[in-house]
C-alpha positions in Angstrom: 1.5 2.6 48.2 -0.2 5.4 46.1 2.8 7.6 46.7 5.2 4.9 45.4 3.0 4.3 42.3 2.8 8.0 41.7 6.6 8.4 42.0 7.7 5.4 39.9 5.0 5.2 37.2 6.2 8.3 35.2 9.8 6.9 35.4 8.6 3.5 34.2 6.6 5.0 31.3 9.6 7.3 30.5 11.9 4.3 30.4 9.6 2.4 28.1 9.2 5.3 25.7 13.0 5.7 25.6 13.4 1.9 24.9 10.8 2.2 22.1 12.6 5.2 20.7 16.0 3.3 20.7 14.5 0.3 19.0 12.8 2.5 16.4 16.1 4.2 15.7 17.9 0.9 15.4 15.3 -0.4 12.9 15.7 2.9 10.9 19.5 2.6 10.9 19.5 -1.0 9.7 17.0 -0.5 6.8 16.9 1.4 3.5 14.8 4.4 2.9 14.6 5.2 -0.8 12.7 8.2 -2.1 9.6 8.0 -4.4 11.7 8.9 -7.4 15.5 9.0 -7.4 18.5 8.5 -9.6 19.8 5.0 -10.0 23.4 4.0 -10.2 24.6 4.5 -13.7 28.0 3.8 -15.3 28.4 4.5 -19.1 31.5 5.8 -20.9 31.1 8.7 -23.3 32.5 6.5 -26.0 29.5 4.1 -25.9 27.7 4.3 -29.3 24.1 5.6 -29.5 21.2 3.8 -31.1 20.0 4.8 -34.6 16.5 5.2 -36.0 15.2 2.1 -37.6 17.7 -0.1 -35.7 16.7 -3.5 -34.3 17.3 -3.8 -30.6 17.4 -7.3 -29.1 16.3 -7.3 -25.4 16.7 -10.1 -22.8 14.8 -10.0 -19.5 15.5 -12.6 -16.8 15.0 -13.2 -13.1 18.3 -14.9 -12.4 17.4 -15.9 -8.8 20.6 -14.3 -7.4 22.6 -17.0 -9.2 21.4 -19.6 -6.7 20.9 -22.2 -9.4 18.9 -25.4 -9.2 18.4 -28.2 -6.7 17.2 -26.0 -3.8 13.9 -25.5 -2.1 14.4 -22.2 -0.3 12.3 -21.3 2.8 10.1 -18.9 0.7 9.5 -21.4 -2.1 6.6 -23.1 -0.3 3.4 -21.4 0.7 4.0 -22.4 4.3 7.5 -20.8 4.3 9.1 -24.0 5.4 11.5 -24.8 2.6 14.6 -26.4 4.0 17.3 -24.3 2.2 18.5 -20.8 3.3 21.3 -20.2 0.8 23.1 -21.7 -2.2 26.6 -23.1 -1.9 29.7 -21.3 -3.4 29.9 -24.0 -6.0 26.3 -23.4 -7.1 26.9 -19.7 -7.4 30.1 -20.2 -9.5 28.3 -22.7 -11.8 25.2 -20.5 -12.3 27.3 -17.4 -13.0 28.9 -19.2 -15.9 25.6 -20.5 -17.1 24.0 -17.1 -17.1 26.9 -15.6 -18.8 26.8 -18.4 -21.4 23.2 -17.6 -22.2 23.9 -13.9 -22.7 26.9 -14.7 -24.9 24.8 -17.1 -27.0 21.8 -14.8 -27.4 23.9 -11.6 -27.9 21.2 -9.2 -26.7 21.8 -5.4 -27.0 20.1 -4.7 -23.7 20.0 -7.1 -20.7 17.4 -6.5 -18.0 18.1 -8.7 -14.9 16.0 -9.1 -11.8 17.2 -10.6 -8.4 20.8 -9.7 -8.7 22.6 -9.8 -5.4 25.1 -7.2 -4.4 26.7 -7.4 -0.9 24.4 -10.0 0.5 25.4 -12.5 3.2 23.7 -15.4 1.5 25.8 -15.0 -1.6 29.2 -14.3 0.1 28.9 -10.5 -0.4 29.3 -10.8 -4.2 28.6 -8.0 -6.6 26.9 -10.2 -9.1 26.4 -7.4 -11.6 30.1 -6.7 -11.7 30.9 -10.4 -12.0 28.5 -10.8 -14.9 29.8 -7.7 -16.6 33.5 -8.7 -16.2 33.0 -12.2 -17.6 31.3 -10.6 -20.7 34.6 -8.9 -21.4 33.6 -5.3 -22.1 30.8 -6.1 -24.5 28.4 -4.3 -22.3 30.1 -1.0 -21.3 27.0 0.6 -19.8 25.3 -0.6 -16.6 22.5 0.7 -14.3 21.3 -0.8 -11.0 19.1 -0.1 -8.0 18.3 -2.0 -4.8 14.9 -3.2 -4.0 15.8 -5.1 -0.8 18.6 -3.6 1.2 19.3 -3.8 4.9 22.4 -4.0 7.0 20.9 -6.8 9.0 17.6 -8.7 8.6 16.6 -10.5 11.8 14.8 -13.4 10.0 15.9 -16.8 11.3 16.7 -17.9 7.7 18.6 -14.7 6.8 20.3 -13.2 9.9 22.6 -10.9 8.0 23.1 -8.3 5.3 20.8 -8.2 2.3 21.3 -6.4 -1.0 19.0 -7.4 -3.9 18.8 -5.3 -7.1 17.3 -4.7 -10.5 20.2 -4.3 -13.0 20.7 -3.5 -16.7 23.5 -3.9 -19.1 23.7 -2.3 -22.5 25.9 -2.3 -25.6 24.6 1.2 -26.3 24.7 4.5 -24.5 22.5 5.1 -21.5 21.9 8.7 -20.7 19.9 8.3 -17.5 18.7 5.7 -15.0 15.8 6.3 -12.6 14.4 4.3 -9.7 10.6 4.5 -9.0 9.3 3.3 -5.7 6.4 0.9 -6.0 3.6 0.9 -3.4 4.7 -1.2 -0.4 3.2 -4.4 0.9 1.0 -4.1 4.0 2.0 -5.2 7.5 3.2 -4.0 10.9 5.8 -1.1 10.8 8.7 -3.3 11.8 8.0 -6.0 9.2 7.4 -3.4 6.5 10.7 -1.7 7.4 12.7 -4.9 6.9 10.7 -6.1 3.9 11.3 -5.5 0.2 11.0 -2.0 -1.2 9.9 -3.1 -4.7 10.7 -0.7 -7.5 10.8 0.0 -11.2 14.2 0.7 -12.8 13.9 2.9 -16.0 16.9 3.5 -18.3 17.0 6.0 -21.2 18.9 5.1 -24.4 19.4 8.1 -26.7 18.7 7.6 -30.4 20.7 9.7 -32.9 18.3 12.1 -34.5 15.3 10.2 -33.0 13.2 9.8 -29.9 15.0 8.0 -27.1 14.1 4.5 -26.1 13.0 4.0 -22.5 13.4 0.5 -21.0 11.7 -0.3 -17.7 11.9 -3.4 -15.6 10.4 -4.5 -12.3 10.0 -7.4 -9.9 6.7 -7.0 -8.2 5.7 -8.3 -4.8 4.7 -11.9 -4.1 3.0 -13.4 -1.0 0.7 -10.4 -0.8 -2.4 -12.4 0.0 -4.9 -10.4 2.0 -3.6 -7.0 0.8 -4.3 -4.9 -2.3 -0.6 -4.5 -2.9 -0.6 -6.1 -6.3 -3.4 -4.0 -7.6 -1.7 -0.8 -6.4 1.6 -1.8 -7.9 0.0 -2.5 -11.3 -1.9 0.8 -11.1 1.5 2.6 -10.4 3.1 0.9 -13.4 0.1 1.8 -15.7 0.3 5.4 -14.7 4.1 5.5 -15.2 3.8 4.0 -18.7 0.9 6.3 -19.6 3.2 9.3 -18.8 6.2 8.0 -20.7 6.6 9.1 -24.4 7.0 6.3 -26.9 9.0 4.3 -27.7 9.3 2.2 -24.5 9.4 -1.4 -23.4 8.4 -2.7 -19.9 9.7 -6.1 -18.7 10.2 -8.2 -15.7 8.9 -10.6 -13.1 5.3 -9.4 -12.3 4.5 -12.3 -10.0 1.0 -12.3 -11.6 -0.9 -14.5 -13.9 -2.1 -13.0 -17.2 -5.6 -14.5 -17.5 -8.3 -16.4 -15.7 -7.5 -19.4 -17.9 -4.0 -19.4 -16.5 -5.5 -19.5 -13.0 -7.9 -22.3 -13.8 -5.0 -24.5 -15.1 -3.2 -24.4 -11.8 -3.8 -26.9 -9.1 -5.9 -25.7 -6.1 -2.7 -25.6 -4.0 -0.9 -23.2 -6.3 -4.0 -21.0 -6.8 -3.6 -19.7 -3.2 -0.9 -17.3 -4.5 -3.3 -15.6 -7.0 -6.7 -14.1 -7.4 -9.1 -15.5 -10.0 -9.4 -12.1 -11.7 -5.8 -11.2 -12.1 -4.6 -7.7 -11.0 -2.6 -7.6 -14.2 -5.8 -7.2 -16.3 -5.5 -3.4 -16.9 -2.0 -3.8 -18.4 -2.9 -6.8 -20.5 -6.0 -5.0 -21.9 -4.2 -1.7 -22.6 -0.9 -2.7 -24.1 0.5 -5.4 -26.4 2.4 -8.0 -24.5 4.5 -11.1 -24.7 3.3 -13.6 -23.9 -0.1 -12.3 -25.0 -3.4 -13.3 -23.5 -4.1 -15.5 -26.5 -0.8 -17.3 -26.1 -1.3 -17.8 -22.4 -4.8 -19.1 -22.9 -3.7 -21.5 -25.6 -2.1 -23.7 -23.0 1.0 -23.9 -25.2 3.9 -24.7 -22.8 6.3 -22.6 -24.9 4.9 -19.5 -23.2 5.5 -20.7 -19.6 8.1 -18.6 -17.8 8.3 -20.0 -14.3 9.6 -23.4 -13.0 8.8 -23.3 -9.2 11.4 -24.8 -6.8 8.6 -26.3 -4.8 9.0 -30.1 -5.4 5.2 -30.5 -5.0 4.9 -28.7 -8.3 7.7 -30.5 -10.1 7.4 -28.8 -13.5 7.1 -25.4 -15.3 3.5 -24.5 -14.7 2.8 -20.7 -15.0 3.5 -17.5 -16.9 4.4 -14.6 -14.6 7.1 -12.7 -16.6 6.2 -10.4 -19.5 7.2 -7.8 -22.0 4.8 -4.8 -22.5 5.2 -2.5 -25.5 4.3 1.1 -26.2 1.6 1.5 -28.9 2.9 1.0 -32.4 6.3 -0.3 -31.4 7.3 -3.1 -33.8 8.7 -6.2 -32.3 9.6 -9.7 -33.5 11.5 -12.9 -32.5 9.7 -13.1 -29.1 10.7 -16.2 -27.2 10.9 -17.8 -23.8 14.2 -19.6 -23.5 13.4 -22.8 -21.6 16.7 -24.2 -20.7 16.9 -27.8 -19.5 18.2 -28.3 -16.9 16.8 -25.0 -15.6 19.3 -22.3 -14.7 17.0 -20.2 -12.5 13.4 -20.7 -11.3 12.5 -18.3 -14.1 13.3 -18.6 -17.8 15.0 -15.9 -19.8 12.7 -14.0 -22.2 13.8 -12.4 -25.5 12.3 -9.9 -27.9 13.6 -7.8 -30.8 12.4 -4.2 -31.1 12.5 -2.0 -34.2 13.1 1.6 -33.4 10.9 4.2 -35.2 
């Protein structure tokens, strides 16, 4: 017996190691592996005009929920992860595309910063949603930049089971000279789950200004569902360091998935507080930089500053501010507004601001 064990045990262990190696290679091949800092995809004709000193620049930031539209409770929309819906219908995608394009046409921003834009995802019929939006705007925004923050050839989640491509995207009337992707700290978990999970990022685009300092526009979509990890604090610290190293003028926008103040936390029902910490990880940014909405606006309880309308039917109304603009010191801004469309177009509202270049 000992001879048999001695003979077969090394072979068994060798076979198990080979199987583990094959599985590890498969996971690696199916998933994305962005670098810490890398160039983002940028398309911008040389004929696009440059910004000018003193010019007003209207900026729209919006998490468009991959054009899924309303009337759904997706599996991730509930804390238990048991929402009944896995994907939108083709009709919902078509309707929401037209609604998003309609908002952009009506607001006429110079710079459009979009989060949750699907490109080549199974759940949205392999659409390139950035190209669809840009095409329907008819050449008004000749410059575009984009980078993935969730990309995999196949995700073996029972509600996904297919290809995923989710991106941060920007459209501009004016010239973009560069676009850069910055990798945010990743959510904790076992190696396989982390490999298939989001690789959250910051997309930064540089817009040259004739005879002046260029404008840098950042956007992000930070992690959610990070309970039990210090992910959110590490991501905020990364953004704070990035902004601190960036020459003014700059604007930072996006879906931070964080409350702005303790007062905002206290106003939530106990059930919704489970997503957040009483002392928000966003505090360092809120204290250091001017923002919209500001802490005072959030603590006022004024519903005009709410940016998120959860799909969870147990909530049933817009109830929190988790999307923001942050501004470099001294940057003048005006006409700040949360556009609260009814019926809602996405589970987030579009946000607008007008910057005045130095």
